[in-house]
C-alpha positions in Angstrom: -42.7 1.6 -24.2 -45.1 4.5 -23.7 -46.8 5.6 -20.5 -49.3 3.1 -19.0 -52.8 4.1 -20.2 -55.0 1.1 -19.4 -58.0 3.1 -18.4 -58.8 6.7 -19.4 -61.8 8.0 -17.3 -64.0 10.8 -18.7 -64.9 13.3 -16.0 -67.5 16.0 -16.7 -66.0 19.4 -15.9 -69.3 20.6 -14.6 -69.8 19.2 -11.0 -67.7 18.7 -8.0 -69.2 15.3 -7.2 -67.6 13.9 -10.4 -64.2 15.3 -9.3 -64.4 13.5 -6.0 -65.3 10.2 -7.6 -62.5 10.6 -10.1 -60.0 11.3 -7.3 -60.9 8.0 -5.7 -60.6 5.9 -8.9 -57.8 3.8 -10.0 -57.7 5.2 -13.6 -54.4 5.8 -15.2 -55.6 8.9 -17.0 -58.4 11.3 -16.3 -60.0 13.1 -19.2 -61.8 16.2 -17.8 -64.4 17.0 -20.4 -65.1 20.6 -21.5 -66.8 19.5 -24.7 -69.9 17.2 -24.7 -70.3 17.2 -20.9 -70.7 21.0 -20.6 -73.6 23.1 -22.1 -72.5 26.1 -24.2 -73.6 28.7 -21.7 -71.6 27.0 -18.9 -68.3 26.5 -20.8 -66.5 29.7 -19.5 -67.4 28.8 -15.9 -66.3 25.2 -16.4 -63.0 26.4 -17.8 -62.4 28.4 -14.7 -63.3 25.4 -12.5 -60.8 23.3 -14.4 -58.0 25.7 -13.6 -58.6 25.0 -9.9 -58.9 21.3 -10.5 -55.6 21.1 -12.3 -53.9 22.8 -9.5 -55.3 20.3 -6.9 -52.5 18.1 -5.7 -55.0 15.3 -5.0 -54.9 14.6 -8.8 -51.1 14.5 -9.0 -51.0 10.7 -9.3 -53.0 10.7 -12.5 -52.2 11.8 -16.0 -54.5 14.8 -16.1 -55.8 15.5 -19.6 -58.6 17.8 -20.8 -61.0 17.2 -23.7 -61.1 20.6 -25.2 -63.8 21.9 -27.7 -63.3 21.3 -31.4 -61.2 23.6 -33.6 -64.3 25.1 -35.3 -65.9 26.3 -32.1 -65.5 29.7 -30.4 -64.3 27.9 -27.2 -61.3 26.2 -28.7 -58.7 28.9 -28.4 -59.5 29.8 -24.8 -59.6 26.1 -23.9 -56.0 25.5 -25.2 -54.5 28.6 -23.6 -56.2 28.2 -20.3 -55.6 24.5 -19.9 -51.9 24.6 -20.9 -51.3 27.5 -18.5 -53.2 25.7 -15.7 -50.8 22.7 -16.0 -52.7 20.0 -17.9 -50.6 17.1 -18.8 -52.4 16.6 -22.1 -55.2 17.7 -24.4 -57.7 15.4 -25.9 -58.6 16.9 -29.3 -62.1 15.9 -30.6 -63.0 15.4 -34.3 -59.4 15.4 -35.5 -59.9 14.8 -39.2 -56.5 15.6 -40.8 -52.8 15.9 -40.0 -53.0 19.6 -40.8 -55.6 20.2 -38.1 -53.6 18.5 -35.4 -50.4 20.3 -36.5 -52.3 23.6 -36.0 -53.1 22.5 -32.4 -49.5 21.5 -32.0 -48.2 24.9 -33.0 -50.7 26.7 -30.7 -49.8 24.4 -27.8 -46.1 25.2 -28.4 -46.9 29.0 -28.1 -49.0 28.4 -25.0 -46.2 26.5 -23.4 -43.8 29.3 -24.1 -46.2 31.8 -22.7 -46.8 29.8 -19.5 -43.1 29.1 -19.0 -43.5 25.3 -19.5 -41.0 23.0 -21.1 -41.4 22.5 -24.8 -43.3 19.4 -25.5 -44.5 18.9 -22.0 -48.2 18.8 -23.1 -49.1 15.7 -25.0 -51.9 15.4 -27.5 -54.5 12.6 -27.8 -56.5 13.1 -31.0 -60.0 11.5 -31.2 -60.6 9.7 -34.5 -64.4 10.0 -34.8 -65.4 10.5 -38.4 -64.9 8.6 -41.7 -62.5 11.3 -43.0 -60.4 10.8 -40.0 -60.3 7.0 -40.5 -58.7 7.5 -43.9 -56.1 9.9 -42.4 -55.5 8.0 -39.2 -51.9 7.1 -39.9 -51.0 10.6 -41.0 -52.7 12.0 -37.9 -50.9 9.5 -35.6 -47.4 10.5 -36.9 -48.0 14.2 -37.5 -46.0 15.4 -34.5 -44.0 13.9 -31.7 -46.4 15.6 -29.3 -49.0 12.9 -30.1 -48.9 10.2 -27.4 -51.9 8.2 -28.6 -55.0 8.2 -30.7 -58.5 7.2 -29.6 -61.4 5.8 -31.5 -64.8 7.5 -31.0 -67.4 5.0 -32.3 -70.5 7.1 -31.3 -69.7 10.1 -33.5 -68.4 7.7 -36.2 -71.7 5.9 -36.3 -73.5 9.3 -36.6 -71.3 10.4 -39.4 -72.0 7.1 -41.2 -75.7 7.6 -40.9 -76.2 4.5 -38.8 -77.6 3.9 -35.4 -75.1 3.8 -32.5 -73.8 0.3 -33.2 -71.6 -2.1 -31.3 -67.9 -1.7 -32.0 -67.5 -5.5 -32.2 -68.8 -6.0 -35.7 -69.6 -4.3 -39.0 -68.2 -1.1 -40.4 -67.6 0.2 -36.8 -65.4 -2.7 -36.1 -63.6 -2.1 -39.4 -62.9 1.5 -38.4 -61.8 0.4 -34.9 -59.2 -1.9 -36.5 -58.0 0.9 -38.7 -57.3 3.1 -35.7 -55.4 0.5 -33.8 -53.2 -0.3 -36.9 -52.5 3.4 -37.5 -51.4 3.8 -33.8 -49.2 0.8 -33.9 -47.6 1.8 -37.2 -46.8 5.2 -35.7 -45.5 3.8 -32.4 -48.1 5.5 -30.1 -50.7 4.3 -27.7 -54.0 3.0 -29.3 -57.0 3.8 -27.1 -60.2 1.8 -27.5 -63.7 3.3 -27.6 -66.1 3.8 -24.7 -68.6 1.2 -23.7 -72.0 2.9 -23.2 -74.0 0.2 -21.4 -72.7 0.9 -17.9 -74.5 -1.9 -15.9 -73.3 -4.5 -18.4 -70.0 -5.5 -16.9 -69.8 -8.7 -18.8 -70.2 -6.9 -22.1 -67.6 -4.3 -21.1 -65.1 -7.1 -20.3 -65.8 -8.9 -23.5 -65.3 -5.8 -25.6 -62.2 -4.8 -23.7 -60.7 -8.3 -24.2 -61.4 -8.1 -27.9 -59.7 -4.7 -28.0 -56.7 -6.1 -26.3 -56.6 -8.9 -28.9 -56.8 -6.3 -31.7 -53.7 -4.5 -30.2 -55.2 -1.8 -28.1 -53.4 -0.8 -24.9 -56.2 0.9 -23.1 -59.9 1.9 -23.1 -61.8 5.1 -22.5 -64.3 4.8 -19.6 -67.4 6.8 -19.0 -68.0 5.7 -15.4 -65.7 5.0 -12.4 -67.2 1.5 -12.1 -65.7 0.6 -15.5 -62.1 1.4 -14.5 -61.4 -1.8 -12.4 -62.6 -4.3 -15.1 -60.7 -2.5 -17.8 -57.5 -2.3 -15.7 -57.9 -6.0 -15.0 -58.0 -6.9 -18.6 -55.0 -4.8 -19.5 -52.9 -5.9 -16.5 -50.9 -9.1 -17.0 -52.0 -12.0 -14.7 -49.5 -13.8 -12.4 -49.6 -16.7 -14.8 -48.9 -14.5 -17.8 -46.0 -12.9 -15.9 -44.5 -16.3 -15.0 -44.8 -17.6 -18.6 -43.2 -14.4 -19.9 -40.3 -14.6 -17.5 -39.6 -18.3 -18.2 -39.9 -17.8 -22.0 -37.5 -14.8 -22.0 -35.0 -16.7 -19.8 -35.1 -19.7 -22.1 -34.6 -17.5 -25.2 -31.7 -15.6 -23.6 -30.1 -18.8 -22.6 -30.4 -20.0 -26.2 -28.8 -16.8 -27.5 -25.9 -17.2 -25.0 -25.4 -20.6 -26.5 -25.3 -19.2 -30.1 -28.8 -20.3 -31.1 -31.4 -18.1 -32.8 -34.4 -20.1 -31.7 -35.3 -22.7 -29.0 -38.1 -25.0 -28.0 -40.1 -23.8 -25.1 -43.1 -25.8 -23.8 -43.5 -27.5 -27.1 -43.2 -24.3 -29.2 -40.3 -22.9 -31.2 -39.6 -19.4 -30.1 -37.4 -16.7 -31.6 -36.5 -13.1 -31.1 -39.9 -11.5 -32.0 -41.8 -13.9 -29.7 -39.4 -13.1 -26.9 -39.9 -9.4 -27.5 -43.7 -9.8 -27.2 -43.2 -11.4 -23.8 -40.8 -8.6 -22.7 -43.6 -6.1 -23.4 -45.8 -8.2 -21.1 -43.2 -7.9 -18.3 -42.8 -4.1 -18.9 -46.6 -3.7 -18.6 -46.6 -5.7 -15.4 -43.8 -3.5 -14.0 -45.6 -0.3 -14.8 -48.9 -1.7 -13.4 -47.1 -2.4 -10.1 -46.0 1.2 -9.9 -49.5 2.6 -10.4 
């Protein structure tokens, strides 16, 4: 099972107050943002600031990733080289539209690792699937290189590319694209990361969308405010009742296997190997959540 990424908190790389709030959060992953959150004239300064942040041991308990600028910008190359050298655990790659583009990033990161004296493959990639072209190539992107740990859906830019208003990801063509991304990630065996929820005060709406994402097969959700982390973590963390059910079901199935049976009745249901494996995943998620 992949690393626990229930909540991935975007942190603007432009102000120390955001860094302090991020450090106090319970997010599994931090995404320091050098792209949308930083004005063009401030990007070089933000990059230098990020070098100091990545060396701050106060962030050591998080997976520390950086959303770099897109491949077609003049900031991309410096972002990759500087963030790998500074020790980023991963790079979030915006507007990834093809396997070829992410393979280019992969090769550059490999060279940057060598130059920085880091172990090969130590920096993971999290491509953002944000445009119609990317939806069509989602599976090819997801399996392009072992360095890819997950893919994330960006519904805002997707809506823009479709020529529609920023729509809810719970219905319509945006929902369809959201489903495509999670299926591609599952088929490639990597972490599917759900889109952000923009209405920060609407906790009920956030929880509802997150629950729907979990039912679709997502394993985590990007967050744009520290207040969203706890509700998202709660949805993606098995409850005591779910853990008890999983333990009892797995035990019942293993007892059946020991008796030479391939299936067994459990609480009125017939269960077999795949159903037991699903509940083993629940137990593994619970174990990882306890460690965080």
